[in-house]
TORGU-39932 format. One line per field, with one value per atom (N, C-alpha, C): atom name; y, z, x. Coordinates in pm, whole numbers. Layout:
residues N
name = CA, ... .
north = Y, ... .
up = Z, ... .
east = X, ... .
END
This chain:
residues 316
name = N, CA, C, N, CA, C, N, CA, C, N, CA, C, N, CA, C, N, CA, C, N, CA, C, N, CA, C, N, CA, C, N, CA, C, N, CA, C, N, CA, C, N, CA, C, N, CA, C, N, CA, C, N, CA, C, N, CA, C, N, CA, C, N, CA, C, N, CA, C, N, CA, C, N, CA, C, N, CA, C, N, CA, C, N, CA, C, N, CA, C, N, CA, C, N, CA, C, N, CA, C, N, CA, C, N, CA, C, N, CA, C, N, CA, C, N, CA, C, N, CA, C, N, CA, C, N, CA, C, N, CA, C, N, CA, C, N, CA, C, N, CA, C, N, CA, C, N, CA, C, N, CA, C, N, CA, C, N, CA, C, N, CA, C, N, CA, C, N, CA, C, N, CA, C, N, CA, C, N, CA, C, N, CA, C, N, CA, C, N, CA, C, N, CA, C, N, CA, C, N, CA, C, N, CA, C, N, CA, C, N, CA, C, N, CA, C, N, CA, C, N, CA, C, N, CA, C, N, CA, C, N, CA, C, N, CA, C, N, CA, C, N, CA, C, N, CA, C, N, CA, C, N, CA, C, N, CA, C, N, CA, C, N, CA, C, N, CA, C, N, CA, C, N, CA, C, N, CA, C, N, CA, C, N, CA, C, N, CA, C, N, CA, C, N, CA, C, N, CA, C, N, CA, C, N, CA, C, N, CA, C, N, CA, C, N, CA, C, N, CA, C, N, CA, C, N, CA, C, N, CA, C, N, CA, C, N, CA, C, N, CA, C, N, CA, C, N, CA, C, N, CA, C, N, CA, C, N, CA, C, N, CA, C, N, CA, C, N, CA, C, N, CA, C, N, CA, C, N, CA, C, N, CA, C, N, CA, C, N, CA, C, N, CA, C, N, CA, C, N, CA, C, N, CA, C, N, CA, C, N, CA, C, N, CA, C, N, CA, C, N, CA, C, N, CA, C, N, CA, C, N, CA, C, N, CA, C, N, CA, C, N, CA, C, N, CA, C, N, CA, C, N, CA, C, N, CA, C, N, CA, C, N, CA, C, N, CA, C, N, CA, C, N, CA, C, N, CA, C, N, CA, C, N, CA, C, N, CA, C, N, CA, C, N, CA, C, N, CA, C, N, CA, C, N, CA, C, N, CA, C, N, CA, C, N, CA, C, N, CA, C, N, CA, C, N, CA, C, N, CA, C, N, CA, C, N, CA, C, N, CA, C, N, CA, C, N, CA, C, N, CA, C, N, CA, C, N, CA, C, N, CA, C, N, CA, C, N, CA, C, N, CA, C, N, CA, C, N, CA, C, N, CA, C, N, CA, C, N, CA, C, N, CA, C, N, CA, C, N, CA, C, N, CA, C, N, CA, C, N, CA, C, N, CA, C, N, CA, C, N, CA, C, N, CA, C, N, CA, C, N, CA, C, N, CA, C, N, CA, C, N, CA, C, N, CA, C, N, CA, C, N, CA, C, N, CA, C, N, CA, C, N, CA, C, N, CA, C, N, CA, C, N, CA, C, N, CA, C, N, CA, C, N, CA, C, N, CA, C, N, CA, C, N, CA, C, N, CA, C, N, CA, C, N, CA, C, N, CA, C, N, CA, C, N, CA, C, N, CA, C, N, CA, C, N, CA, C, N, CA, C, N, CA, C, N, CA, C, N, CA, C, N, CA, C, N, CA, C, N, CA, C, N, CA, C, N, CA, C, N, CA, C, N, CA, C, N, CA, C, N, CA, C, N, CA, C, N, CA, C, N, CA, C, N, CA, C, N, CA, C, N, CA, C, N, CA, C, N, CA, C, N, CA, C, N, CA, C, N, CA, C, N, CA, C, N, CA, C, N, CA, C, N, CA, C, N, CA, C, N, CA, C, N, CA, C, N, CA, C, N, CA, C, N, CA, C, N, CA, C, N, CA, C, N, CA, C, N, CA, C, N, CA, C, N, CA, C, N, CA, C, N, CA, C, N, CA, C, N, CA, C, N, CA, C, N, CA, C, N, CA, C, N, CA, C, N, CA, C, N, CA, C, N, CA, C, N, CA, C, N, CA, C, N, CA, C, N, CA, C, N, CA, C, N, CA, C, N, CA, C, N, CA, C, N, CA, C, N, CA, C, N, CA, C, N, CA, C, N, CA, C, N, CA, C, N, CA, C, N, CA, C, N, CA, C, N, CA, C, N, CA, C, N, CA, C, N, CA, C, N, CA, C, N, CA, C, N, CA, C, N, CA, C, N, CA, C, N, CA, C, N, CA, C, N, CA, C, N, CA, C, N, CA, C, N, CA, C, N, CA, C, N, CA, C, N, CA, C, N, CA, C, N, CA, C, N, CA, C, N, CA, C, N, CA, C, N, CA, C, N, CA, C, N, CA, C, N, CA, C, N, CA, C, N, CA, C, N, CA, C, N, CA, C, N, CA, C, N, CA, C, N, CA, C, N, CA, C, N, CA, C, N, CA, C, N, CA, C, N, CA, C, N, CA, C .
north = -120, 0, 126, 227, 354, 434, 508, 592, 708, 734, 847, 969, 942, 1050, 1001, 1090, 1059, 1171, 1132, 1225, 1186, 1285, 1258, 1355, 1299, 1376, 1500, 1481, 1593, 1628, 1756, 1804, 1927, 1940, 2058, 2087, 2216, 2257, 2360, 2355, 2459, 2535, 2649, 2719, 2639, 2607, 2528, 2378, 2340, 2198, 2132, 2029, 1954, 1861, 1877, 1788, 1669, 1690, 1584, 1604, 1493, 1503, 1396, 1441, 1352, 1234, 1265, 1161, 1125, 996, 948, 831, 841, 732, 757, 657, 674, 594, 642, 568, 534, 414, 365, 381, 396, 414, 294, 321, 215, 147, 189, 122, 209, 143, 214, 215, 333, 350, 411, 346, 394, 474, 584, 662, 649, 581, 555, 621, 655, 712, 781, 801, 869, 1017, 1087, 1231, 1296, 1387, 1452, 1380, 1266, 1189, 1253, 1341, 1409, 1371, 1292, 1244, 1360, 1442, 1551, 1654, 1678, 1770, 1720, 1589, 1532, 1554, 1533, 1552, 1698, 1790, 1932, 1972, 1917, 1944, 1890, 1769, 1707, 1781, 1853, 1930, 2076, 2109, 2244, 2347, 2304, 2397, 2446, 2376, 2416, 2406, 2482, 2473, 2398, 2306, 2228, 2308, 2264, 2321, 2277, 2152, 2097, 1972, 1925, 1803, 1831, 1722, 1732, 1644, 1685, 1608, 1614, 1506, 1505, 1436, 1502, 1447, 1457, 1344, 1340, 1412, 1407, 1471, 1617, 1674, 1815, 1834, 1951, 1992, 2072, 2019, 2091, 2229, 2252, 2382, 2491, 2462, 2563, 2537, 2415, 2379, 2319, 2378, 2328, 2331, 2433, 2444, 2329, 2293, 2180, 2049, 2032, 1912, 1906, 2017, 2020, 2005, 2048, 2030, 1884, 1804, 1665, 1564, 1612, 1522, 1557, 1462, 1484, 1472, 1549, 1549, 1539, 1449, 1440, 1456, 1564, 1589, 1518, 1537, 1469, 1510, 1634, 1681, 1695, 1666, 1664, 1797, 1911, 2044, 2061, 2043, 2060, 2180, 2228, 2336, 2272, 2279, 2203, 2263, 2389, 2449, 2416, 2358, 2314, 2166, 2121, 1979, 1909, 1776, 1700, 1736, 1744, 1778, 1918, 2014, 2150, 2158, 2082, 2077, 2028, 1917, 1861, 1953, 2017, 2109, 2229, 2282, 2395, 2358, 2242, 2203, 2163, 2112, 2079, 2206, 2314, 2443, 2491, 2475, 2519, 2446, 2317, 2241, 2255, 2337, 2364, 2257, 2182, 2077, 2138, 2098, 2154, 2128, 2224, 2209, 2084, 2043, 1928, 1796, 1797, 1675, 1675, 1792, 1811, 1723, 1731, 1657, 1507, 1460, 1317, 1266, 1341, 1299, 1302, 1406, 1416, 1299, 1264, 1152, 1021, 1003, 882, 869, 979, 976, 957, 1024, 1005, 861, 800, 660, 569, 593, 508, 512, 629, 643, 626, 580, 550, 670, 783, 907, 962, 890, 941, 978, 892, 915, 1036, 1078, 1193, 1308, 1308, 1408, 1550, 1566, 1699, 1739, 1666, 1697, 1775, 1871, 1949, 1860, 1888, 1806, 1815, 1922, 1935, 1819, 1757, 1646, 1510, 1508, 1382, 1331, 1200, 1140, 1164, 1138, 1154, 1066, 944, 853, 902, 957, 1011, 1132, 1218, 1334, 1291, 1188, 1142, 1080, 1011, 957, 1070, 1175, 1289, 1358, 1368, 1429, 1346, 1215, 1129, 1152, 1166, 1194, 1325, 1427, 1556, 1541, 1459, 1441, 1369, 1298, 1220, 1288, 1410, 1476, 1475, 1515, 1528, 1402, 1287, 1159, 1171, 1213, 1237, 1107, 1117, 1000, 968, 1070, 1056, 1115, 1041, 1085, 1075, 1183, 1186, 1177, 1079, 1061, 1070, 1173, 1196, 1161, 1048, 999, 995, 922, 926, 865, 782, 723, 781, 891, 954, 995, 963, 1002, 935, 835, 764, 644, 606, 486, 363, 243, 124, 96, 117, 89, 186, 316, 415, 394, 357, 330, 216, 111, -3, 37, 120, 167, 245, 335, 418, 332, 234, 144, 67, 19, -54, 38, 165, 259, 289, 301, 325, 209, 86, -31, -30, 11, 19, 126, 241, 351, 305, 234, 188, 94, 27, -68, -4, 116, 176, 281, 278, 384, 407, 310, 324, 428, 462, 561, 513, 606, 582, 654, 585, 641, 649, 767, 782, 798, 700, 692, 718, 824, 851, 805, 720, 670, 629, 638, 585, 443, 400, 271, 163, 86, -7, -121, -168, -275, -227, -100, -40, -40, 2, 4, -137, -233, -371, -426, -392, -443, -376, -246, -170, -152, -139, -88, -198, -164, -252, -239, -116, -90, 18, 21, 108, 170, 299, 367, 402, 365, 392, 500, 611, 725, 733, 793, 820, 941, 1042, 1164, 1225, 1220, 1282, 1199, 1077, 990, 870, 819, 695, 578, 496, 382, 255, 238, 120, 144, 74, 86, -46, -82, -205, -262, -375, -449, -506, -556, -614, -732, -814, -928, -881, -774, -720, -658, -589, -529, -636, -744, -855, -905, -923, -975, -872, -743, -639, -626, -635, -597, -718, -815, -935, -1059, -1086, -1196, -1332, -1432, -1570, -1612, -1735, -1791, -1783, -1730, -1718, -1823, -1879, -1984, -1943, -1974, -1961, -2098, -2104, -2230, -2212, -2301, -2296, -2434, -2438, -2565, -2582, -2707, -2740, -2764, -2679, -2698, -2635, -2674, -2618, -2668, -2578, -2621, -2689, -2777, -2842, -2739, -2764, -2675, -2670, -2551, -2536, -2545, -2542, -2559, -2443, -2322, -2207, -2216, -2247, -2260, -2373, -2482, -2597, -2566, -2485, -2446, -2346, -2258, -2153, -2210, -2322, -2378, -2476, -2497, -2587, -2527, -2609, -2558, -2501, -2382, -2318, -2228, -2227, -2136, -2004, -1894, -1764, -1695, -1698, -1639, -1697, -1694, -1738, -1622, -1580, -1472, -1532, -1511, -1565, -1466, -1507, -1418, -1439, -1561, -1593, -1727, -1776, -1898, -2016, -2022, -2136, -2099, -1976, -1933, -1868, -1914, -1862, -1826, -1729, -1699, -1725, -1811, -1857, -1824, -1762, -1733, -1837, -1901, -2007, -1973, -2041, -2013, -2062, -2181, -2234, -2343, -2401, -2499, -2627, -2658, -2781, -2783, -2665, -2658, -2692, -2684, -2703, -2841, -2953, -3084, -3095, -3028, -3034, -2970, -2861, -2795, -2886, -2948, -3039, -3155, -3212, -3324, -3282, -3161, -3115, -3094, -3033, -3010, -3143, -3235, -3365, -3448, -3439, -3517, -3476, -3351, -3302, -3316, -3382, -3405, -3297, -3203, -3098, -3147, -3083, -3118, -3004, -3035, -2935, -2915, -2795, -2764, -2705, -2622, -2556, -2525, -2552, -2517, -2481, -2352, -2311, -2188, -2173, -2054, -1927, -1824, -1694, -1595, -1535, -1437, -1300, -1247, -1118, -1009, -932, -827, -697, -606, -474, -403, -425, -363, -404, -532, -579, -519, -510, -448, -301, -232, -89, -61, -133, -104, -149, -252, -291, -178, -115, -4, 118, 153, 271, 251, 128, 100, 114, 76, 93, 241, 321, 465, 525, 494, 552, 500, 381, 326, 364, 448, 496, 403, 301, 207, 253, 353, 399, 549 .
up = 0, 0, 0, -74, -77, 50, 103, 221, 185, 272, 252, 328, 429, 497, 539, 537, 581, 670, 770, 863, 866, 848, 850, 945, 1049, 1144, 1195, 1231, 1271, 1419, 1445, 1583, 1602, 1724, 1758, 1907, 1940, 2079, 2119, 2246, 2307, 2402, 2355, 2433, 2433, 2552, 2564, 2573, 2581, 2598, 2462, 2434, 2310, 2323, 2234, 2233, 2141, 2033, 1940, 1903, 1891, 1854, 1751, 1631, 1523, 1498, 1491, 1467, 1319, 1290, 1153, 1147, 1063, 1045, 920, 881, 769, 795, 740, 743, 599, 578, 444, 409, 282, 235, 271, 325, 354, 487, 571, 700, 814, 926, 1052, 1126, 1143, 1199, 1338, 1438, 1575, 1619, 1692, 1759, 1909, 1978, 2121, 2201, 2324, 2414, 2529, 2640, 2754, 2724, 2815, 2801, 2790, 2694, 2675, 2584, 2526, 2438, 2301, 2262, 2133, 2032, 2070, 1975, 1915, 2001, 1953, 1879, 1925, 1854, 1712, 1697, 1564, 1474, 1526, 1447, 1404, 1495, 1461, 1355, 1365, 1264, 1128, 1127, 1001, 934, 1012, 956, 929, 947, 918, 1019, 1140, 1244, 1327, 1321, 1386, 1284, 1307, 1222, 1298, 1233, 1303, 1328, 1427, 1454, 1345, 1303, 1195, 1142, 1027, 969, 853, 795, 675, 690, 626, 625, 485, 448, 329, 368, 340, 371, 245, 193, 70, -45, -42, -146, -123, -12, 18, 135, 141, 255, 350, 469, 560, 601, 595, 636, 540, 411, 309, 242, 261, 195, 294, 413, 517, 478, 406, 366, 274, 181, 91, 168, 269, 353, 425, 487, 566, 480, 354, 263, 228, 237, 193, 307, 429, 545, 641, 727, 831, 967, 1064, 1197, 1301, 1396, 1512, 1637, 1711, 1832, 1950, 2067, 2187, 2223, 2190, 2212, 2076, 2067, 1937, 1863, 1936, 1873, 1773, 1824, 1743, 1793, 1710, 1751, 1812, 1944, 2013, 1997, 1959, 1938, 1800, 1717, 1585, 1588, 1490, 1476, 1411, 1409, 1343, 1195, 1131, 988, 965, 1050, 1035, 1056, 1153, 1175, 1050, 996, 879, 757, 745, 633, 645, 766, 788, 755, 805, 782, 636, 569, 427, 344, 385, 317, 341, 466, 499, 417, 390, 314, 163, 124, -18, -96, -31, -102, -193, -318, -411, -360, -378, -329, -381, -505, -561, -497, -426, -360, -210, -158, -12, 56, 13, 81, 71, -44, -61, 35, 44, 131, 277, 318, 457, 490, 399, 421, 435, 352, 359, 496, 543, 670, 789, 787, 896, 903, 788, 784, 833, 785, 822, 973, 1035, 1177, 1264, 1204, 1281, 1344, 1275, 1330, 1252, 1153, 1065, 1142, 1232, 1302, 1396, 1434, 1524, 1458, 1325, 1250, 1272, 1304, 1320, 1467, 1552, 1695, 1730, 1821, 1859, 1922, 1888, 1934, 2086, 2147, 2293, 2363, 2297, 2357, 2333, 2259, 2225, 2343, 2348, 2442, 2393, 2479, 2439, 2319, 2321, 2210, 2079, 2084, 1963, 1911, 2004, 1962, 1895, 1948, 1888, 1751, 1735, 1603, 1503, 1548, 1459, 1424, 1521, 1494, 1393, 1401, 1301, 1163, 1160, 1033, 974, 1059, 1012, 953, 1018, 970, 835, 801, 677, 564, 586, 489, 348, 330, 196, 148, 212, 179, 178, 291, 295, 281, 215, 203, 337, 423, 549, 662, 772, 887, 1012, 1088, 1216, 1329, 1416, 1530, 1658, 1738, 1861, 1980, 2043, 2159, 2130, 2027, 1985, 2085, 2179, 2277, 2417, 2425, 2555, 2620, 2749, 2832, 2791, 2703, 2665, 2756, 2777, 2855, 2770, 2831, 2756, 2631, 2639, 2524, 2410, 2442, 2339, 2281, 2367, 2319, 2219, 2250, 2159, 2025, 2028, 1904, 1818, 1883, 1809, 1753, 1832, 1781, 1659, 1663, 1547, 1425, 1448, 1337, 1279, 1365, 1317, 1232, 1277, 1198, 1063, 1062, 936, 844, 903, 825, 758, 834, 780, 662, 651, 542, 422, 439, 332, 254, 124, 36, 48, 98, 106, 205, 306, 405, 481, 508, 600, 730, 842, 973, 1057, 1112, 1212, 1347, 1434, 1561, 1677, 1752, 1878, 1993, 2078, 2188, 2306, 2425, 2546, 2576, 2505, 2535, 2452, 2516, 2443, 2381, 2450, 2392, 2265, 2262, 2145, 2028, 2054, 1949, 1900, 1992, 1953, 1861, 1892, 1812, 1674, 1667, 1547, 1452, 1505, 1424, 1346, 1220, 1138, 1177, 1201, 1248, 1357, 1439, 1557, 1574, 1606, 1647, 1795, 1874, 2018, 2047, 2108, 2138, 2288, 2322, 2461, 2468, 2544, 2560, 2425, 2329, 2200, 2103, 2141, 2056, 2009, 1891, 1845, 1911, 1986, 2056, 1972, 1897, 1811, 1715, 1602, 1503, 1430, 1397, 1322, 1356, 1297, 1334, 1474, 1536, 1670, 1666, 1562, 1552, 1543, 1466, 1454, 1585, 1656, 1784, 1887, 1885, 1977, 1957, 1831, 1802, 1830, 1815, 1846, 1995, 2073, 2214, 2307, 2284, 2370, 2282, 2218, 2121, 2186, 2102, 2150, 2180, 2228, 2265, 2416, 2459, 2603, 2644, 2761, 2813, 2950, 2974, 3107, 3173, 3290, 3365, 3501, 3533, 3662, 3726, 3854, 3927, 4021, 4058, 4157, 4289, 4387, 4517, 4525, 4627, 4653, 4551, 4489, 4391, 4458, 4388, 4443, 4473, 4574, 4609, 4493, 4460, 4356, 4214, 4195, 4061, 3969, 4017, 3931, 3879, 3966, 3925, 3824, 3846, 3756, 3617, 3613, 3485, 3413, 3490, 3431, 3354, 3402, 3338, 3225, 3197, 3087, 2953, 2863, 2730, 2657, 2603, 2530, 2612, 2746, 2832, 2841, 2805, 2805, 2940, 2995, 3127, 3191, 3323, 3400, 3487, 3468, 3547, 3648, 3776, 3882, 3908, 3876, 3897, 4034, 4085, 4220, 4257, 4373, 4418, 4324, 4261, 4176, 4030, 3992, 3853, 3799, 3679, 3615, 3470, 3421, 3277, 3227, 3126, 3081, 2934, 2902, 2762, 2712, 2599, 2542, 2397, 2343, 2206, 2103, 2127, 2033, 2100, 2025, 2081, 2129, 2077, 2116, 2265, 2328, 2470, 2560, 2506, 2589, 2656, 2583, 2650, 2758, 2740, 2841, 2972, 2960, 3081, 3155, 3080, 3143, 3211, 3143, 3201, 3329, 3330, 3448, 3567, 3542, 3651, 3709, 3622, 3670, 3732, 3675, 3729, 3868, 3903, 4038, 4134, 4089, 4178, 4176, 4081, 4071, 4004, 4034, 3970, 3875, 3750, 3645, 3619, 3644, 3621, 3482, 3437, 3308, 3248, 3119, 3044, 2902, 2872, 2741, 2690, 2558, 2501, 2544, 2565, 2604, 2492, 2436, 2330, 2392, 2366, 2424, 2374, 2466, 2430, 2397, 2333, 2306, 2436, 2539, 2668, 2723, 2712, 2762, 2682, 2549, 2465, 2502, 2516, 2547, 2678, 2783, 2913, 2920, 2845, 2838, 2778, 2672, 2609, 2700, 2761, 2849, 2971, 3023, 3137, 3100, 2977, 2932, 2928, 2874, 2868, 3007, 3092, 3225, 3312, 3273, 3347, 3288, 3182, 3125, 3024, 2976, 2880, 2737, 2713, 2577, 2575 .
east = 83, 0, 87, 42, 113, 83, 181, 154, 63, -35, -125, -73, 11, 80, 217, 314, 450, 500, 577, 642, 789, 876, 1021, 1090, 1151, 1232, 1158, 1032, 947, 969, 990, 1005, 917, 865, 784, 802, 803, 823, 718, 678, 597, 690, 738, 839, 968, 1016, 1139, 1112, 984, 951, 928, 1007, 989, 870, 773, 656, 679, 753, 791, 937, 1011, 1151, 1187, 1218, 1266, 1171, 1042, 942, 937, 946, 937, 840, 737, 642, 560, 481, 389, 263, 151, 25, -11, -61, -89, -236, -262, -399, -485, -604, -701, -686, -591, -573, -626, -652, -677, -545, -490, -357, -369, -316, -327, -207, -234, -130, -155, -65, -84, 27, -5, 94, 24, 94, 33, 12, -55, -70, 69, 82, 210, 305, 260, 348, 363, 268, 278, 173, 72, -29, -109, -169, -252, -168, -47, 43, 67, 90, 113, -8, -128, -250, -265, -236, -246, -143, -23, 80, 37, -17, -58, -173, -251, -361, -323, -196, -151, -192, -229, -271, -153, -41, 83, 196, 301, 419, 529, 598, 700, 827, 900, 1031, 1128, 1116, 1198, 1131, 1179, 1125, 1031, 980, 896, 773, 662, 537, 477, 409, 324, 193, 82, -49, -135, -177, -258, -187, -55, 25, 55, 8, 28, 124, 185, 267, 178, 148, 58, 108, 237, 291, 247, 252, 217, 82, 27, -98, -199, -201, -289, -436, -477, -617, -656, -567, -595, -607, -522, -529, -663, -701, -824, -949, -942, -1055, -1076, -971, -977, -971, -969, -964, -1076, -1108, -1207, -1142, -1190, -1131, -1241, -1223, -1311, -1226, -1249, -1172, -1239, -1178, -1226, -1369, -1407, -1544, -1614, -1744, -1812, -1814, -1814, -1813, -1928, -2050, -2170, -2249, -2339, -2429, -2554, -2565, -2668, -2807, -2817, -2949, -3006, -2922, -2966, -3000, -3077, -3106, -2987, -2992, -2886, -2879, -2995, -2999, -2943, -2978, -2929, -2778, -2728, -2583, -2510, -2556, -2489, -2503, -2617, -2637, -2541, -2528, -2438, -2293, -2248, -2108, -2086, -2188, -2173, -2152, -2215, -2194, -2050, -2002, -1866, -1760, -1782, -1683, -1703, -1802, -1820, -1892, -1979, -2052, -2159, -2166, -2266, -2408, -2497, -2635, -2706, -2680, -2750, -2705, -2592, -2543, -2570, -2602, -2605, -2709, -2835, -2941, -2923, -2876, -2854, -2747, -2636, -2526, -2567, -2640, -2687, -2779, -2869, -2961, -2884, -2780, -2698, -2631, -2574, -2502, -2596, -2709, -2805, -2852, -2871, -2912, -2800, -2677, -2564, -2539, -2555, -2528, -2652, -2762, -2881, -2948, -2947, -3002, -3120, -3166, -3271, -3398, -3440, -3567, -3561, -3440, -3427, -3351, -3353, -3277, -3327, -3456, -3512, -3527, -3457, -3457, -3330, -3341, -3224, -3117, -2993, -2881, -2865, -2913, -2906, -2974, -3073, -3147, -3081, -2972, -2906, -2821, -2805, -2711, -2568, -2470, -2330, -2295, -2347, -2319, -2377, -2498, -2561, -2484, -2441, -2363, -2233, -2170, -2045, -2070, -2183, -2216, -2240, -2308, -2332, -2200, -2110, -1979, -1900, -1911, -1848, -1909, -2041, -2108, -2058, -2043, -1992, -1851, -1767, -1629, -1625, -1733, -1736, -1813, -1859, -1947, -1892, -1766, -1711, -1640, -1673, -1610, -1458, -1400, -1256, -1177, -1064, -976, -911, -898, -825, -907, -921, -999, -913, -907, -835, -937, -921, -1011, -929, -954, -879, -967, -938, -1014, -1164, -1208, -1349, -1446, -1399, -1491, -1470, -1397, -1373, -1504, -1519, -1635, -1765, -1760, -1881, -1903, -2030, -2057, -2025, -2019, -1976, -2059, -2191, -2276, -2248, -2237, -2208, -2069, -1973, -1837, -1836, -1911, -1917, -1978, -2081, -2144, -2045, -1970, -1874, -1761, -1714, -1609, -1656, -1780, -1834, -1841, -1879, -1887, -1749, -1648, -1512, -1464, -1493, -1456, -1526, -1653, -1729, -1672, -1636, -1579, -1450, -1369, -1242, -1256, -1372, -1392, -1462, -1515, -1595, -1516, -1531, -1480, -1330, -1256, -1111, -1064, -1147, -1107, -983, -893, -782, -816, -799, -832, -705, -677, -572, -641, -621, -693, -599, -626, -555, -644, -592, -674, -587, -647, -583, -631, -733, -795, -726, -640, -555, -634, -737, -820, -890, -927, -989, -891, -768, -666, -635, -628, -599, -707, -831, -942, -950, -922, -952, -835, -714, -603, -530, -498, -414, -268, -225, -89, -94, 10, 8, 147, 148, 272, 258, 356, 354, 457, 408, 493, 519, 631, 665, 756, 716, 795, 836, 743, 768, 850, 886, 967, 883, 914, 854, 926, 850, 907, 901, 793, 779, 664, 666, 559, 545, 420, 395, 259, 228, 106, 127, 21, 35, 131, 122, 214, 360, 382, 518, 565, 475, 511, 545, 468, 500, 642, 680, 813, 923, 890, 988, 1012, 904, 910, 914, 828, 820, 823, 938, 945, 936, 915, 907, 765, 750, 621, 605, 493, 466, 363, 382, 294, 241, 113, 55, 58, 119, 131, 65, -30, -97, -92, -55, -44, -163, -184, -286, -214, -243, -181, -42, 32, 164, 266, 342, 441, 560, 628, 748, 856, 935, 1045, 1146, 1190, 1291, 1238, 1106, 1049, 1088, 1080, 1111, 1253, 1346, 1486, 1503, 1431, 1441, 1384, 1278, 1221, 1311, 1373, 1457, 1575, 1632, 1752, 1719, 1589, 1555, 1601, 1655, 1692, 1570, 1585, 1476, 1389, 1405, 1330, 1407, 1342, 1407, 1392, 1270, 1248, 1123, 1121, 1006, 961, 836, 778, 682, 708, 622, 509, 387, 272, 210, 216, 173, 240, 213, 280, 258, 140, 108, 83, 117, 96, 223, 262, 383, 352, 427, 425, 567, 577, 709, 727, 840, 873, 972, 936, 1018, 1050, 1149, 1191, 1089, 1030, 932, 849, 757, 663, 731, 849, 918, 953, 954, 991, 872, 750, 631, 628, 651, 651, 759, 872, 979, 935, 857, 807, 710, 618, 522, 595, 696, 772, 844, 902, 976, 883, 765, 670, 623, 581, 529, 639, 758, 870, 912, 886, 920, 803, 695, 581, 476, 488, 388, 262, 151, 23, -16, -16, -36, -185, -233, -374, -394, -298, -313, -177, -164, -44, -90, -90, -143, -69, -63, 1, -71, 7, -47, -21, -127, -114, -88, 30, 68, -26, -81, -175, -102, -175, -120, -87, -168, -142, -6, 27, 157, 272, 254, 356, 373, 260, 261, 335, 299, 360, 505, 541, 681, 764, 712, 783, 789, 676, 675, 765, 770, 857, 1004, 1038, 1176, 1213, 1120, 1147, 1160, 1064, 1065, 1179, 1232, 1345, 1479, 1476, 1601, 1663, 1587, 1643, 1624, 1541, 1516, 1506 .
END
């Protein structure tokens, strides 16, 4: 896939504080691309730079073939943005909101009503289209804000914390809509979120930031191999473990590390599946009673915190 946006050695500062330093990454056409990191990591700054709302200290960007520094208006005309708050006119109806924003983006009058009807239907708002937005729930407002961001069928959509402050049901609705958006019309989505399970479910590739630096980038499978490589196993015993079991497992050929989670539960990293029978044999041979031995799929949360801990511990 061709990149729809590229960032090369991008830096930005607020006064003397560097918000981004030498950031380099790209997002590909048609993917849902995640930007993850704690508060202050530089996610929102990156989105503002890519939309031409801020000027970088140094570095280069291309978005949809344009330079946001000198062609920010062209970028914004061809992209959609949803910020943490819906930013709607609550005294207007849903239909009036979409009509107003369609005029702002320059949509021809002969296309306006058809497009608004399509979006209201897609986001399940048709029956309440003529009701004032002030009466909408948070989830409905966020759906309407997503509809507004899609008015001109943008090739690129920026979503900054789209499920922030929503209840679980509304969050699930918005996540389903984001997944649908990503599959329709070749939209590319750049998703900034603090919710790691959300990113794991939705994103094709993910960039993890820390203190303004890129810590890792790739699909979840690629991140697992970069950060926590190998095969991980969950091991649970029945009853008291044999004395010296952890040490005995640690010295087995092919065992990389043994993490003790509790007295009878371990997480073990091994080189490959051939080591699994050796672990079972060692536990049983020492008189242990094996309750569970199964592969453990490393989550995005584990990858994320492993990277952040390295940074905070001075390793990166």
